[in-house]
Chimera marker file (.cmm) of the C-alpha trace (Angstrom):
<marker_set name="trace">
<marker id="1" x="-27.313" y="25.063" z="-62.251" r="1" g="1" b="0" radius="0.5"/>
<marker id="2" x="-27.558" y="27.728" z="-59.534" r="1" g="1" b="0" radius="0.5"/>
<marker id="3" x="-27.154" y="30.429" z="-62.195" r="1" g="1" b="0" radius="0.5"/>
<marker id="4" x="-30.077" y="29.033" z="-64.205" r="1" g="1" b="0" radius="0.5"/>
<marker id="5" x="-32.304" y="28.875" z="-61.142" r="1" g="1" b="0" radius="0.5"/>
<marker id="6" x="-31.412" y="32.402" z="-60.087" r="1" g="1" b="0" radius="0.5"/>
<marker id="7" x="-32.025" y="33.833" z="-63.546" r="1" g="1" b="0" radius="0.5"/>
<marker id="8" x="-35.236" y="31.860" z="-63.911" r="1" g="1" b="0" radius="0.5"/>
<marker id="9" x="-36.522" y="33.235" z="-60.611" r="1" g="1" b="0" radius="0.5"/>
<marker id="10" x="-35.573" y="36.763" z="-61.642" r="1" g="1" b="0" radius="0.5"/>
<marker id="11" x="-37.420" y="36.333" z="-64.940" r="1" g="1" b="0" radius="0.5"/>
<marker id="12" x="-40.519" y="35.028" z="-63.161" r="1" g="1" b="0" radius="0.5"/>
<marker id="13" x="-40.394" y="38.017" z="-60.809" r="1" g="1" b="0" radius="0.5"/>
<marker id="14" x="-39.971" y="40.361" z="-63.760" r="1" g="1" b="0" radius="0.5"/>
<marker id="15" x="-42.911" y="38.786" z="-65.571" r="1" g="1" b="0" radius="0.5"/>
<marker id="16" x="-45.088" y="39.189" z="-62.480" r="1" g="1" b="0" radius="0.5"/>
<marker id="17" x="-44.169" y="42.872" z="-62.221" r="1" g="1" b="0" radius="0.5"/>
<marker id="18" x="-44.781" y="43.333" z="-65.949" r="1" g="1" b="0" radius="0.5"/>
<marker id="19" x="-48.235" y="41.782" z="-65.533" r="1" g="1" b="0" radius="0.5"/>
<marker id="20" x="-48.976" y="44.247" z="-62.716" r="1" g="1" b="0" radius="0.5"/>
<marker id="21" x="-47.743" y="47.040" z="-64.993" r="1" g="1" b="0" radius="0.5"/>
<marker id="22" x="-50.052" y="45.785" z="-67.740" r="1" g="1" b="0" radius="0.5"/>
<marker id="23" x="-52.949" y="45.760" z="-65.277" r="1" g="1" b="0" radius="0.5"/>
<marker id="24" x="-52.243" y="49.372" z="-64.289" r="1" g="1" b="0" radius="0.5"/>
<marker id="25" x="-51.954" y="50.360" z="-67.949" r="1" g="1" b="0" radius="0.5"/>
<marker id="26" x="-55.259" y="48.650" z="-68.732" r="1" g="1" b="0" radius="0.5"/>
<marker id="27" x="-56.859" y="50.583" z="-65.860" r="1" g="1" b="0" radius="0.5"/>
<marker id="28" x="-55.548" y="53.815" z="-67.368" r="1" g="1" b="0" radius="0.5"/>
<marker id="29" x="-56.972" y="52.884" z="-70.753" r="1" g="1" b="0" radius="0.5"/>
<marker id="30" x="-60.400" y="52.390" z="-69.181" r="1" g="1" b="0" radius="0.5"/>
<marker id="31" x="-60.497" y="55.825" z="-67.547" r="1" g="1" b="0" radius="0.5"/>
<marker id="32" x="-62.410" y="58.554" z="-69.369" r="1" g="1" b="0" radius="0.5"/>
<marker id="33" x="-60.978" y="61.473" z="-67.344" r="1" g="1" b="0" radius="0.5"/>
<marker id="34" x="-64.222" y="63.452" z="-67.169" r="1" g="1" b="0" radius="0.5"/>
<marker id="35" x="-64.298" y="64.060" z="-63.397" r="1" g="1" b="0" radius="0.5"/>
<marker id="36" x="-61.636" y="65.389" z="-60.974" r="1" g="1" b="0" radius="0.5"/>
<marker id="37" x="-61.704" y="62.098" z="-59.042" r="1" g="1" b="0" radius="0.5"/>
<marker id="38" x="-60.717" y="60.279" z="-62.204" r="1" g="1" b="0" radius="0.5"/>
<marker id="39" x="-57.738" y="62.598" z="-62.623" r="1" g="1" b="0" radius="0.5"/>
<marker id="40" x="-56.632" y="61.835" z="-59.064" r="1" g="1" b="0" radius="0.5"/>
<marker id="41" x="-57.012" y="58.133" z="-59.787" r="1" g="1" b="0" radius="0.5"/>
<marker id="42" x="-54.915" y="58.586" z="-62.926" r="1" g="1" b="0" radius="0.5"/>
<marker id="43" x="-52.178" y="60.308" z="-60.914" r="1" g="1" b="0" radius="0.5"/>
<marker id="44" x="-52.112" y="57.392" z="-58.463" r="1" g="1" b="0" radius="0.5"/>
<marker id="45" x="-51.986" y="54.881" z="-61.308" r="1" g="1" b="0" radius="0.5"/>
<marker id="46" x="-49.062" y="56.745" z="-62.865" r="1" g="1" b="0" radius="0.5"/>
<marker id="47" x="-47.241" y="56.729" z="-59.520" r="1" g="1" b="0" radius="0.5"/>
<marker id="48" x="-47.866" y="52.988" z="-59.160" r="1" g="1" b="0" radius="0.5"/>
<marker id="49" x="-46.493" y="52.395" z="-62.639" r="1" g="1" b="0" radius="0.5"/>
<marker id="50" x="-43.365" y="54.416" z="-61.828" r="1" g="1" b="0" radius="0.5"/>
<marker id="51" x="-42.786" y="52.267" z="-58.758" r="1" g="1" b="0" radius="0.5"/>
<marker id="52" x="-43.161" y="49.111" z="-60.848" r="1" g="1" b="0" radius="0.5"/>
<marker id="53" x="-40.691" y="50.465" z="-63.407" r="1" g="1" b="0" radius="0.5"/>
<marker id="54" x="-38.159" y="50.987" z="-60.624" r="1" g="1" b="0" radius="0.5"/>
<marker id="55" x="-38.591" y="47.424" z="-59.401" r="1" g="1" b="0" radius="0.5"/>
<marker id="56" x="-38.306" y="46.044" z="-62.952" r="1" g="1" b="0" radius="0.5"/>
<marker id="57" x="-35.118" y="48.066" z="-63.478" r="1" g="1" b="0" radius="0.5"/>
<marker id="58" x="-33.724" y="46.572" z="-60.275" r="1" g="1" b="0" radius="0.5"/>
<marker id="59" x="-34.358" y="43.056" z="-61.595" r="1" g="1" b="0" radius="0.5"/>
<marker id="60" x="-32.709" y="44.018" z="-64.887" r="1" g="1" b="0" radius="0.5"/>
<marker id="61" x="-29.612" y="45.138" z="-62.958" r="1" g="1" b="0" radius="0.5"/>
<marker id="62" x="-29.519" y="41.785" z="-61.175" r="1" g="1" b="0" radius="0.5"/>
<marker id="63" x="-29.797" y="39.987" z="-64.513" r="1" g="1" b="0" radius="0.5"/>
<marker id="64" x="-26.912" y="42.079" z="-65.827" r="1" g="1" b="0" radius="0.5"/>
<marker id="65" x="-24.803" y="41.086" z="-62.831" r="1" g="1" b="0" radius="0.5"/>
<marker id="66" x="-25.569" y="37.428" z="-63.611" r="1" g="1" b="0" radius="0.5"/>
<marker id="67" x="-24.431" y="38.060" z="-67.171" r="1" g="1" b="0" radius="0.5"/>
<marker id="68" x="-21.178" y="39.593" z="-66.002" r="1" g="1" b="0" radius="0.5"/>
<marker id="69" x="-20.392" y="36.775" z="-63.543" r="1" g="1" b="0" radius="0.5"/>
<marker id="70" x="-19.371" y="34.108" z="-66.054" r="1" g="1" b="0" radius="0.5"/>
<marker id="71" x="-19.461" y="32.840" z="-69.620" r="1" g="1" b="0" radius="0.5"/>
<marker id="72" x="-22.461" y="30.696" z="-68.709" r="1" g="1" b="0" radius="0.5"/>
<marker id="73" x="-24.155" y="33.849" z="-67.430" r="1" g="1" b="0" radius="0.5"/>
<marker id="74" x="-23.567" y="35.601" z="-70.761" r="1" g="1" b="0" radius="0.5"/>
<marker id="75" x="-25.038" y="32.674" z="-72.682" r="1" g="1" b="0" radius="0.5"/>
<marker id="76" x="-28.059" y="32.405" z="-70.401" r="1" g="1" b="0" radius="0.5"/>
<marker id="77" x="-28.612" y="36.163" z="-70.443" r="1" g="1" b="0" radius="0.5"/>
<marker id="78" x="-28.634" y="36.119" z="-74.251" r="1" g="1" b="0" radius="0.5"/>
<marker id="79" x="-31.161" y="33.274" z="-74.119" r="1" g="1" b="0" radius="0.5"/>
<marker id="80" x="-33.383" y="35.186" z="-71.693" r="1" g="1" b="0" radius="0.5"/>
<marker id="81" x="-33.277" y="38.232" z="-73.989" r="1" g="1" b="0" radius="0.5"/>
<marker id="82" x="-34.019" y="36.072" z="-77.059" r="1" g="1" b="0" radius="0.5"/>
<marker id="83" x="-30.762" y="37.229" z="-78.653" r="1" g="1" b="0" radius="0.5"/>
<marker id="84" x="-29.471" y="33.853" z="-79.772" r="1" g="1" b="0" radius="0.5"/>
<marker id="85" x="-30.318" y="30.842" z="-81.922" r="1" g="1" b="0" radius="0.5"/>
<marker id="86" x="-32.892" y="28.712" z="-80.116" r="1" g="1" b="0" radius="0.5"/>
<marker id="87" x="-31.625" y="25.463" z="-81.644" r="1" g="1" b="0" radius="0.5"/>
<marker id="88" x="-28.144" y="25.861" z="-80.161" r="1" g="1" b="0" radius="0.5"/>
<marker id="89" x="-29.403" y="26.292" z="-76.586" r="1" g="1" b="0" radius="0.5"/>
<marker id="90" x="-29.287" y="23.731" z="-73.805" r="1" g="1" b="0" radius="0.5"/>
<marker id="91" x="-32.510" y="22.687" z="-72.071" r="1" g="1" b="0" radius="0.5"/>
<marker id="92" x="-31.922" y="25.338" z="-69.391" r="1" g="1" b="0" radius="0.5"/>
<marker id="93" x="-31.259" y="27.955" z="-72.040" r="1" g="1" b="0" radius="0.5"/>
<marker id="94" x="-34.480" y="27.034" z="-73.842" r="1" g="1" b="0" radius="0.5"/>
<marker id="95" x="-36.370" y="27.413" z="-70.574" r="1" g="1" b="0" radius="0.5"/>
<marker id="96" x="-34.965" y="30.928" z="-70.092" r="1" g="1" b="0" radius="0.5"/>
<marker id="97" x="-35.669" y="31.733" z="-73.748" r="1" g="1" b="0" radius="0.5"/>
<marker id="98" x="-39.340" y="30.785" z="-73.252" r="1" g="1" b="0" radius="0.5"/>
<marker id="99" x="-39.567" y="32.818" z="-70.037" r="1" g="1" b="0" radius="0.5"/>
<marker id="100" x="-38.067" y="35.801" z="-71.840" r="1" g="1" b="0" radius="0.5"/>
<marker id="101" x="-40.611" y="35.458" z="-74.633" r="1" g="1" b="0" radius="0.5"/>
<marker id="102" x="-43.439" y="35.530" z="-72.103" r="1" g="1" b="0" radius="0.5"/>
<marker id="103" x="-42.130" y="38.864" z="-70.828" r="1" g="1" b="0" radius="0.5"/>
<marker id="104" x="-41.904" y="40.247" z="-74.370" r="1" g="1" b="0" radius="0.5"/>
<marker id="105" x="-45.527" y="39.231" z="-75.013" r="1" g="1" b="0" radius="0.5"/>
<marker id="106" x="-46.659" y="41.246" z="-72.001" r="1" g="1" b="0" radius="0.5"/>
<marker id="107" x="-44.533" y="44.238" z="-73.014" r="1" g="1" b="0" radius="0.5"/>
<marker id="108" x="-45.948" y="44.095" z="-76.534" r="1" g="1" b="0" radius="0.5"/>
<marker id="109" x="-49.511" y="44.269" z="-75.207" r="1" g="1" b="0" radius="0.5"/>
<marker id="110" x="-48.533" y="47.206" z="-72.997" r="1" g="1" b="0" radius="0.5"/>
<marker id="111" x="-47.045" y="49.077" z="-75.960" r="1" g="1" b="0" radius="0.5"/>
<marker id="112" x="-50.299" y="48.695" z="-77.885" r="1" g="1" b="0" radius="0.5"/>
<marker id="113" x="-52.291" y="50.113" z="-74.967" r="1" g="1" b="0" radius="0.5"/>
<marker id="114" x="-49.831" y="52.987" z="-74.494" r="1" g="1" b="0" radius="0.5"/>
<marker id="115" x="-50.687" y="54.339" z="-77.956" r="1" g="1" b="0" radius="0.5"/>
<marker id="116" x="-54.402" y="54.270" z="-77.189" r="1" g="1" b="0" radius="0.5"/>
<marker id="117" x="-53.833" y="56.018" z="-73.856" r="1" g="1" b="0" radius="0.5"/>
<marker id="118" x="-51.714" y="58.720" z="-75.475" r="1" g="1" b="0" radius="0.5"/>
<marker id="119" x="-54.410" y="59.426" z="-78.072" r="1" g="1" b="0" radius="0.5"/>
<marker id="120" x="-57.110" y="59.561" z="-75.368" r="1" g="1" b="0" radius="0.5"/>
<marker id="121" x="-55.060" y="61.972" z="-73.234" r="1" g="1" b="0" radius="0.5"/>
<marker id="122" x="-54.382" y="64.240" z="-76.207" r="1" g="1" b="0" radius="0.5"/>
<marker id="123" x="-58.103" y="64.279" z="-76.968" r="1" g="1" b="0" radius="0.5"/>
<marker id="124" x="-58.946" y="65.152" z="-73.356" r="1" g="1" b="0" radius="0.5"/>
<marker id="125" x="-56.313" y="67.893" z="-73.352" r="1" g="1" b="0" radius="0.5"/>
<marker id="126" x="-57.728" y="69.432" z="-76.539" r="1" g="1" b="0" radius="0.5"/>
<marker id="127" x="-61.240" y="69.315" z="-75.081" r="1" g="1" b="0" radius="0.5"/>
<marker id="128" x="-60.126" y="70.986" z="-71.851" r="1" g="1" b="0" radius="0.5"/>
<marker id="129" x="-58.243" y="73.743" z="-73.646" r="1" g="1" b="0" radius="0.5"/>
<marker id="130" x="-61.294" y="74.388" z="-75.840" r="1" g="1" b="0" radius="0.5"/>
<marker id="131" x="-63.583" y="74.578" z="-72.788" r="1" g="1" b="0" radius="0.5"/>
<marker id="132" x="-61.185" y="76.963" z="-71.052" r="1" g="1" b="0" radius="0.5"/>
<marker id="133" x="-61.097" y="79.221" z="-74.092" r="1" g="1" b="0" radius="0.5"/>
<marker id="134" x="-64.879" y="79.220" z="-74.440" r="1" g="1" b="0" radius="0.5"/>
<marker id="135" x="-65.555" y="80.020" z="-70.789" r="1" g="1" b="0" radius="0.5"/>
<marker id="136" x="-62.735" y="82.513" z="-70.252" r="1" g="1" b="0" radius="0.5"/>
<marker id="137" x="-62.829" y="84.943" z="-73.117" r="1" g="1" b="0" radius="0.5"/>
<marker id="138" x="-61.750" y="88.176" z="-71.399" r="1" g="1" b="0" radius="0.5"/>
<marker id="139" x="-59.319" y="87.496" z="-68.608" r="1" g="1" b="0" radius="0.5"/>
<marker id="140" x="-55.625" y="87.243" z="-67.963" r="1" g="1" b="0" radius="0.5"/>
<marker id="141" x="-55.577" y="83.478" z="-68.407" r="1" g="1" b="0" radius="0.5"/>
<marker id="142" x="-56.943" y="83.796" z="-71.916" r="1" g="1" b="0" radius="0.5"/>
<marker id="143" x="-54.174" y="86.264" z="-72.658" r="1" g="1" b="0" radius="0.5"/>
<marker id="144" x="-51.687" y="83.776" z="-71.320" r="1" g="1" b="0" radius="0.5"/>
<marker id="145" x="-53.158" y="81.020" z="-73.479" r="1" g="1" b="0" radius="0.5"/>
<marker id="146" x="-52.976" y="83.233" z="-76.537" r="1" g="1" b="0" radius="0.5"/>
<marker id="147" x="-49.377" y="84.064" z="-75.722" r="1" g="1" b="0" radius="0.5"/>
<marker id="148" x="-48.452" y="80.392" z="-75.365" r="1" g="1" b="0" radius="0.5"/>
<marker id="149" x="-50.490" y="79.170" z="-78.331" r="1" g="1" b="0" radius="0.5"/>
<marker id="150" x="-48.641" y="78.050" z="-81.422" r="1" g="1" b="0" radius="0.5"/>
<marker id="151" x="-51.007" y="79.151" z="-84.148" r="1" g="1" b="0" radius="0.5"/>
<marker id="152" x="-52.946" y="82.227" z="-82.995" r="1" g="1" b="0" radius="0.5"/>
<marker id="153" x="-51.713" y="85.779" z="-82.694" r="1" g="1" b="0" radius="0.5"/>
<marker id="154" x="-49.876" y="86.588" z="-79.489" r="1" g="1" b="0" radius="0.5"/>
<marker id="155" x="-51.800" y="88.573" z="-76.852" r="1" g="1" b="0" radius="0.5"/>
<marker id="156" x="-49.312" y="90.401" z="-74.665" r="1" g="1" b="0" radius="0.5"/>
<marker id="157" x="-51.316" y="93.359" z="-73.321" r="1" g="1" b="0" radius="0.5"/>
<marker id="158" x="-53.489" y="92.071" z="-70.498" r="1" g="1" b="0" radius="0.5"/>
<marker id="159" x="-54.929" y="95.210" z="-68.928" r="1" g="1" b="0" radius="0.5"/>
<marker id="160" x="-54.854" y="97.646" z="-71.851" r="1" g="1" b="0" radius="0.5"/>
<marker id="161" x="-56.655" y="97.844" z="-75.134" r="1" g="1" b="0" radius="0.5"/>
<marker id="162" x="-54.553" y="97.743" z="-78.250" r="1" g="1" b="0" radius="0.5"/>
<link id1="1" id2="2" r="1" g="1" b="0" radius="0.2"/>
<link id1="2" id2="3" r="1" g="1" b="0" radius="0.2"/>
<link id1="3" id2="4" r="1" g="1" b="0" radius="0.2"/>
<link id1="4" id2="5" r="1" g="1" b="0" radius="0.2"/>
<link id1="5" id2="6" r="1" g="1" b="0" radius="0.2"/>
<link id1="6" id2="7" r="1" g="1" b="0" radius="0.2"/>
<link id1="7" id2="8" r="1" g="1" b="0" radius="0.2"/>
<link id1="8" id2="9" r="1" g="1" b="0" radius="0.2"/>
<link id1="9" id2="10" r="1" g="1" b="0" radius="0.2"/>
<link id1="10" id2="11" r="1" g="1" b="0" radius="0.2"/>
<link id1="11" id2="12" r="1" g="1" b="0" radius="0.2"/>
<link id1="12" id2="13" r="1" g="1" b="0" radius="0.2"/>
<link id1="13" id2="14" r="1" g="1" b="0" radius="0.2"/>
<link id1="14" id2="15" r="1" g="1" b="0" radius="0.2"/>
<link id1="15" id2="16" r="1" g="1" b="0" radius="0.2"/>
<link id1="16" id2="17" r="1" g="1" b="0" radius="0.2"/>
<link id1="17" id2="18" r="1" g="1" b="0" radius="0.2"/>
<link id1="18" id2="19" r="1" g="1" b="0" radius="0.2"/>
<link id1="19" id2="20" r="1" g="1" b="0" radius="0.2"/>
<link id1="20" id2="21" r="1" g="1" b="0" radius="0.2"/>
<link id1="21" id2="22" r="1" g="1" b="0" radius="0.2"/>
<link id1="22" id2="23" r="1" g="1" b="0" radius="0.2"/>
<link id1="23" id2="24" r="1" g="1" b="0" radius="0.2"/>
<link id1="24" id2="25" r="1" g="1" b="0" radius="0.2"/>
<link id1="25" id2="26" r="1" g="1" b="0" radius="0.2"/>
<link id1="26" id2="27" r="1" g="1" b="0" radius="0.2"/>
<link id1="27" id2="28" r="1" g="1" b="0" radius="0.2"/>
<link id1="28" id2="29" r="1" g="1" b="0" radius="0.2"/>
<link id1="29" id2="30" r="1" g="1" b="0" radius="0.2"/>
<link id1="30" id2="31" r="1" g="1" b="0" radius="0.2"/>
<link id1="31" id2="32" r="1" g="1" b="0" radius="0.2"/>
<link id1="32" id2="33" r="1" g="1" b="0" radius="0.2"/>
<link id1="33" id2="34" r="1" g="1" b="0" radius="0.2"/>
<link id1="34" id2="35" r="1" g="1" b="0" radius="0.2"/>
<link id1="35" id2="36" r="1" g="1" b="0" radius="0.2"/>
<link id1="36" id2="37" r="1" g="1" b="0" radius="0.2"/>
<link id1="37" id2="38" r="1" g="1" b="0" radius="0.2"/>
<link id1="38" id2="39" r="1" g="1" b="0" radius="0.2"/>
<link id1="39" id2="40" r="1" g="1" b="0" radius="0.2"/>
<link id1="40" id2="41" r="1" g="1" b="0" radius="0.2"/>
<link id1="41" id2="42" r="1" g="1" b="0" radius="0.2"/>
<link id1="42" id2="43" r="1" g="1" b="0" radius="0.2"/>
<link id1="43" id2="44" r="1" g="1" b="0" radius="0.2"/>
<link id1="44" id2="45" r="1" g="1" b="0" radius="0.2"/>
<link id1="45" id2="46" r="1" g="1" b="0" radius="0.2"/>
<link id1="46" id2="47" r="1" g="1" b="0" radius="0.2"/>
<link id1="47" id2="48" r="1" g="1" b="0" radius="0.2"/>
<link id1="48" id2="49" r="1" g="1" b="0" radius="0.2"/>
<link id1="49" id2="50" r="1" g="1" b="0" radius="0.2"/>
<link id1="50" id2="51" r="1" g="1" b="0" radius="0.2"/>
<link id1="51" id2="52" r="1" g="1" b="0" radius="0.2"/>
<link id1="52" id2="53" r="1" g="1" b="0" radius="0.2"/>
<link id1="53" id2="54" r="1" g="1" b="0" radius="0.2"/>
<link id1="54" id2="55" r="1" g="1" b="0" radius="0.2"/>
<link id1="55" id2="56" r="1" g="1" b="0" radius="0.2"/>
<link id1="56" id2="57" r="1" g="1" b="0" radius="0.2"/>
<link id1="57" id2="58" r="1" g="1" b="0" radius="0.2"/>
<link id1="58" id2="59" r="1" g="1" b="0" radius="0.2"/>
<link id1="59" id2="60" r="1" g="1" b="0" radius="0.2"/>
<link id1="60" id2="61" r="1" g="1" b="0" radius="0.2"/>
<link id1="61" id2="62" r="1" g="1" b="0" radius="0.2"/>
<link id1="62" id2="63" r="1" g="1" b="0" radius="0.2"/>
<link id1="63" id2="64" r="1" g="1" b="0" radius="0.2"/>
<link id1="64" id2="65" r="1" g="1" b="0" radius="0.2"/>
<link id1="65" id2="66" r="1" g="1" b="0" radius="0.2"/>
<link id1="66" id2="67" r="1" g="1" b="0" radius="0.2"/>
<link id1="67" id2="68" r="1" g="1" b="0" radius="0.2"/>
<link id1="68" id2="69" r="1" g="1" b="0" radius="0.2"/>
<link id1="69" id2="70" r="1" g="1" b="0" radius="0.2"/>
<link id1="70" id2="71" r="1" g="1" b="0" radius="0.2"/>
<link id1="71" id2="72" r="1" g="1" b="0" radius="0.2"/>
<link id1="72" id2="73" r="1" g="1" b="0" radius="0.2"/>
<link id1="73" id2="74" r="1" g="1" b="0" radius="0.2"/>
<link id1="74" id2="75" r="1" g="1" b="0" radius="0.2"/>
<link id1="75" id2="76" r="1" g="1" b="0" radius="0.2"/>
<link id1="76" id2="77" r="1" g="1" b="0" radius="0.2"/>
<link id1="77" id2="78" r="1" g="1" b="0" radius="0.2"/>
<link id1="78" id2="79" r="1" g="1" b="0" radius="0.2"/>
<link id1="79" id2="80" r="1" g="1" b="0" radius="0.2"/>
<link id1="80" id2="81" r="1" g="1" b="0" radius="0.2"/>
<link id1="81" id2="82" r="1" g="1" b="0" radius="0.2"/>
<link id1="82" id2="83" r="1" g="1" b="0" radius="0.2"/>
<link id1="83" id2="84" r="1" g="1" b="0" radius="0.2"/>
<link id1="84" id2="85" r="1" g="1" b="0" radius="0.2"/>
<link id1="85" id2="86" r="1" g="1" b="0" radius="0.2"/>
<link id1="86" id2="87" r="1" g="1" b="0" radius="0.2"/>
<link id1="87" id2="88" r="1" g="1" b="0" radius="0.2"/>
<link id1="88" id2="89" r="1" g="1" b="0" radius="0.2"/>
<link id1="89" id2="90" r="1" g="1" b="0" radius="0.2"/>
<link id1="90" id2="91" r="1" g="1" b="0" radius="0.2"/>
<link id1="91" id2="92" r="1" g="1" b="0" radius="0.2"/>
<link id1="92" id2="93" r="1" g="1" b="0" radius="0.2"/>
<link id1="93" id2="94" r="1" g="1" b="0" radius="0.2"/>
<link id1="94" id2="95" r="1" g="1" b="0" radius="0.2"/>
<link id1="95" id2="96" r="1" g="1" b="0" radius="0.2"/>
<link id1="96" id2="97" r="1" g="1" b="0" radius="0.2"/>
<link id1="97" id2="98" r="1" g="1" b="0" radius="0.2"/>
<link id1="98" id2="99" r="1" g="1" b="0" radius="0.2"/>
<link id1="99" id2="100" r="1" g="1" b="0" radius="0.2"/>
<link id1="100" id2="101" r="1" g="1" b="0" radius="0.2"/>
<link id1="101" id2="102" r="1" g="1" b="0" radius="0.2"/>
<link id1="102" id2="103" r="1" g="1" b="0" radius="0.2"/>
<link id1="103" id2="104" r="1" g="1" b="0" radius="0.2"/>
<link id1="104" id2="105" r="1" g="1" b="0" radius="0.2"/>
<link id1="105" id2="106" r="1" g="1" b="0" radius="0.2"/>
<link id1="106" id2="107" r="1" g="1" b="0" radius="0.2"/>
<link id1="107" id2="108" r="1" g="1" b="0" radius="0.2"/>
<link id1="108" id2="109" r="1" g="1" b="0" radius="0.2"/>
<link id1="109" id2="110" r="1" g="1" b="0" radius="0.2"/>
<link id1="110" id2="111" r="1" g="1" b="0" radius="0.2"/>
<link id1="111" id2="112" r="1" g="1" b="0" radius="0.2"/>
<link id1="112" id2="113" r="1" g="1" b="0" radius="0.2"/>
<link id1="113" id2="114" r="1" g="1" b="0" radius="0.2"/>
<link id1="114" id2="115" r="1" g="1" b="0" radius="0.2"/>
<link id1="115" id2="116" r="1" g="1" b="0" radius="0.2"/>
<link id1="116" id2="117" r="1" g="1" b="0" radius="0.2"/>
<link id1="117" id2="118" r="1" g="1" b="0" radius="0.2"/>
<link id1="118" id2="119" r="1" g="1" b="0" radius="0.2"/>
<link id1="119" id2="120" r="1" g="1" b="0" radius="0.2"/>
<link id1="120" id2="121" r="1" g="1" b="0" radius="0.2"/>
<link id1="121" id2="122" r="1" g="1" b="0" radius="0.2"/>
<link id1="122" id2="123" r="1" g="1" b="0" radius="0.2"/>
<link id1="123" id2="124" r="1" g="1" b="0" radius="0.2"/>
<link id1="124" id2="125" r="1" g="1" b="0" radius="0.2"/>
<link id1="125" id2="126" r="1" g="1" b="0" radius="0.2"/>
<link id1="126" id2="127" r="1" g="1" b="0" radius="0.2"/>
<link id1="127" id2="128" r="1" g="1" b="0" radius="0.2"/>
<link id1="128" id2="129" r="1" g="1" b="0" radius="0.2"/>
<link id1="129" id2="130" r="1" g="1" b="0" radius="0.2"/>
<link id1="130" id2="131" r="1" g="1" b="0" radius="0.2"/>
<link id1="131" id2="132" r="1" g="1" b="0" radius="0.2"/>
<link id1="132" id2="133" r="1" g="1" b="0" radius="0.2"/>
<link id1="133" id2="134" r="1" g="1" b="0" radius="0.2"/>
<link id1="134" id2="135" r="1" g="1" b="0" radius="0.2"/>
<link id1="135" id2="136" r="1" g="1" b="0" radius="0.2"/>
<link id1="136" id2="137" r="1" g="1" b="0" radius="0.2"/>
<link id1="137" id2="138" r="1" g="1" b="0" radius="0.2"/>
<link id1="138" id2="139" r="1" g="1" b="0" radius="0.2"/>
<link id1="139" id2="140" r="1" g="1" b="0" radius="0.2"/>
<link id1="140" id2="141" r="1" g="1" b="0" radius="0.2"/>
<link id1="141" id2="142" r="1" g="1" b="0" radius="0.2"/>
<link id1="142" id2="143" r="1" g="1" b="0" radius="0.2"/>
<link id1="143" id2="144" r="1" g="1" b="0" radius="0.2"/>
<link id1="144" id2="145" r="1" g="1" b="0" radius="0.2"/>
<link id1="145" id2="146" r="1" g="1" b="0" radius="0.2"/>
<link id1="146" id2="147" r="1" g="1" b="0" radius="0.2"/>
<link id1="147" id2="148" r="1" g="1" b="0" radius="0.2"/>
<link id1="148" id2="149" r="1" g="1" b="0" radius="0.2"/>
<link id1="149" id2="150" r="1" g="1" b="0" radius="0.2"/>
<link id1="150" id2="151" r="1" g="1" b="0" radius="0.2"/>
<link id1="151" id2="152" r="1" g="1" b="0" radius="0.2"/>
<link id1="152" id2="153" r="1" g="1" b="0" radius="0.2"/>
<link id1="153" id2="154" r="1" g="1" b="0" radius="0.2"/>
<link id1="154" id2="155" r="1" g="1" b="0" radius="0.2"/>
<link id1="155" id2="156" r="1" g="1" b="0" radius="0.2"/>
<link id1="156" id2="157" r="1" g="1" b="0" radius="0.2"/>
<link id1="157" id2="158" r="1" g="1" b="0" radius="0.2"/>
<link id1="158" id2="159" r="1" g="1" b="0" radius="0.2"/>
<link id1="159" id2="160" r="1" g="1" b="0" radius="0.2"/>
<link id1="160" id2="161" r="1" g="1" b="0" radius="0.2"/>
<link id1="161" id2="162" r="1" g="1" b="0" radius="0.2"/>
</marker_set>
């Protein structure tokens, strides 16, 4: 019974951290990244998410140690990860199965938001590169951009005419 309680507490802690992670991800999705302050806020949000990932990984390591402790631990770990037949589980196993599903629901919502965030960031990056090119037509940075660009001709001579 102590194993079930320990794993259940770990899963509740993990769910709480995943909900915080979802909240941070939602905040990122709401940012439009038009002002420098918003970029600083984004950097802080990314740092917060990294910290949460570390704490979630720590809980996962504790769950793995529970799994490795005994046969009961292996069975309960499989239940928490939803890697077994629900009908064959004990009442405690079903409880852990349900708690594991709650975590997967949160992670699924986060994955959906991650795609939106990635598309938004790519759009912002393209806009910024376009603005840089339009405002800096004859300087060294433009030459650098041309050199690094994938599709345009390479500009290697910065101070000399060709």
